[in-house]
N, C-alpha and C positions, 0 to 999 in steps of 0.2 A: 114310609114316612120316617124322618129322623126322630130319635128318642128325645134328644135335648138340644142338640146344636141346630142352628138355622142353616138353610142351604148356603147362605152367604158365608157363614163360618166354615162349613165343610169345604167350600170352594177355596177359602183362604188357606186352610190347612193343606189342601192339595197343591196349591200354587206356591205358597211360601214355606211350607214344611213345618209350621208351628201355629199355635193358637194360644193366646193369653190376654187377659186373665180369664179364668173360668171359675165361678164360685162353686165351692163344694160344701162348705159348712160355715157357721157363724164363727167370728173371731174367738169368742169365749170357748167354743168347742175345740178349736185348734190349740188354744192356750191350755186346755185340760189335757190334750194329748202331749203337749210339751212337758207339762208337769208330771205326767205319768212316766215319760221317757226319763226325765231328770231324777225322779224318785228311784227308778231302776239303776241309773248310773250311780247315784249316791250309795245305794246298797252294794253295788259292785266295787265302789271305791275309785271311780273315774269314768271318763267318757268311753262309750262303746268303741272298740277297736278290732282290727283283724276280721275274723269270720263272723263276729257278732254284728258287724254292719252289713253282712251279706245275707239275704233271705231272712231278715229278722222277723218277717211275718209268720215264720214257722215256729217261733219261740214265744210270742206274746199275743194273747187274744185281741188286744186293742189294735194291733197292727193287722192281724188276720181280718178284723172287721173293716179296717181302712182299705185294704186291697179289694174288698168286696162292696165298697160304698156305692150305693145305687147311682149317685150323681156322677161318680167317676166312670162307672161301667156304662152308663147311658151314653156318655160322650165317646168312650172307647168303641162301643158298638156302632156309633155313627160313622167311625172311620175305619173300623176293622171287620165289622160284621157281628152276628149274634153269638157265635161260638168262640169263647175267649178263655185263654189260659194266662194266668200270671206266671211269667217265666222266671222273674227275679224281682228283688227289691233291694235298695241300698240307701242307707243314710248318707247324706252329704252334709257334714257338720263342720262349719268354720268357726273356730273359737274366736273370742274377742281379741282384737289386735294381734292376729295370727297371720303368718305369711303363707298359709295354705292356699293353693289355687288349683284351677282346672284348666289345663292347656287346651288350645283349639284342637278338636278331634271330631270324629264320627263314631257313634256308638257301635256301629256294625263291624268295626275293624277286626276284633278278635272274638266275637260272640259265637261264630260257627253255625249260625242259623241259615236255613236254606233259601230264605226269601227276605227282602227288605220291607215286607208288610208288617212292620213292628212299630209300636208307639209307646212312648214313655209319658206317664203322668207324673209331673214333679209337683208334689204337694208341699206348700209352705206352712211350717209350724211356727215361724217367726216372720216378721217382714223380710222381704228380699228385694233389695233395691241397689242403686249405685253406691250408696253410703256403706253397704256391708258386703259387697261382692256378689251381686246378682248374676245369674246366668245371662249371657248375651249370645245371640244367634246371628248367622249370616243367612238372610232370607233367600229362599230358592236354591240353596246349596245342596239340598237333598236330591236335586235332579242331575248332579254331576257324577253320579255313580260312585263306586268305592275309590277313595284317594289313597295314595301311599302315606304310611305313617312310619315314624321311628320311635323306638323305646328310649326313654331317658332315665327311668327310675329315680327321677328327681325327688329328693327327700320331702319336699313340700307339696308335691303334686298329688292330688287326691285320687287320681286314676290308678287302676290296677298296675299298669306297667309304666306309668308316667308318659304314656304315648302322646305324640303330637303330630300334626299333619306335617309332612316332609316337603311341602311347597308353601310359598308365601300366601298368607291370608290377608285380604284387604280389610283391615279392621275399621276403615272408614264406613264400610257397609253394614257394620254390626248394629243390632237393635237389642237394648236391654229388656229383659222380661221382668218388669216390676210387679211384685205380688204382695198382697196383704195376707196375714195369717188366715188360713182357711180357703185360700184360692189356690188354683193350680195352673200349670201350663201343660200343653201337649206338644211333643215334638217327634218328628219322624226319625227313624234310626240312622239315616244318612245325613241329617242336618248337621252342618258344621256349627259347633257351639263350644263355649268355654266360660270361665269366670275368674275374676281377679280376687286377690286376698281381701280379707275383712279387717279394715282399720278401725271399725267402730268398737264401742265399749260393751257390746252384747253379742251373744252367739247368733249365727245365722244357721237355721236348721231346715233342711229340706229332705223329704222322703221320696225317692224316685222309684216308681213302680213300672216294671217293664211288661207290657202285654203283647201277646201274639195270638193270631187265629190258630185254631187246632190243626189246620192243614200244614203248618210249618214243621220241619224236621230239624234235628240237631245233626250236623254233619261230622262232628269231631269227637264223638264218643257218646256214652250213655248219659242221659239227662232226665230231669224230672221237672214238673210244673204243677201248679194248682189250678184246677178247673174252677173258674169263678162265675161263669155264665154259659148257659146253653148246653150243648151236647158235644162230646168228643167222639166222633165217628172214625178217627184215624188212629188214635192210641200210639202216637209216636213218642210220647213222653210218659214216664211213670207218674201216676197221680200222687200228690203229696197230701197228707192229712192236715187238719186244722187243729191248733192247740186249744185246749180247754182251760189250762192253767198256765201261769208264767213259768217258763223254764222247766217244763215237764221232763223228768229224767229220760224217759223213752224217746221223746222228741229231740232232746239235746243230743243223744247219740245218733239219731237219724240225721239231724242237722249237721253234725260233724262229718258224717259220711257224704252227705250231699255237697257240703262246702269243699271237701277234699276232691270230690269228683269234678266239681265246677272249676276249682283252681287249676286242675290239669288242662282243662279246655282253655281257660282265659290266659294262663301263663305258658302255654305250650311253646317249646323252643327257647325258653329263657333260662332254664335251670332253677327257677323259683317253683316250689312245690306246694305252697300253702299260703292262704291269706294271712297267716300268722308268722310267715317267714320274715326275718328282719328286713329283707329287701322290699317287702310289701308294706311294712308298717312305717309309712312315711307320714309327715304332717304332724 
């Protein structure tokens, strides 16, 4: 029996490649997470950038708790099965009146994973809608297999390589995923999606959590992941620890090593070697 999704919702995810909105927490809980993030940013002197937006759940307990949130994991279990790794997490932050955008792309393009049985939970910490650059998707596009992409390294593109689909996308078929704070969307790793800039007067903040079943392998090098539910009988990924305090020095060093290793996978063939490389610090 499904953990939280209905059979109709699971069928929609299978057919359309996405599901939204899904409630995760109350709006005031999401606001508290935003306030925690912004307190950290204030202490650091600015918005999280570079490798600090990558696998941030390894550095802060409040995000380690979020990637393990029971309502998120129940929905993920309904589409991926009971043995679940958090492979990665990323903040997608669009500042107010900022030109940052996400081009049309498939997540699977440079991830190096052995199977497309991968789901992203995109958790809204602020409203996400047409007024501030919500994610839009092309329903059913996950059935088209892997599509060719080209790298742009556009300075306002929030993606690692500024990658975009190298064939025309029929934007008339797109559907916006409107979310309130505390809601999430789920989308398949091959679903075509993107988002426009944020012309509003407030930030748009989303936390994207990438989940995989433990049976998946990394084909492009050594990799690690966080076991968040069930059992790992395959041990294809090194298991990551969970932080007990913010920015623990030992975990900061481990995170630096993991980010460097992941950058080699995600930027392979480009000459970029780090999430902190000037070519990667766009937007």
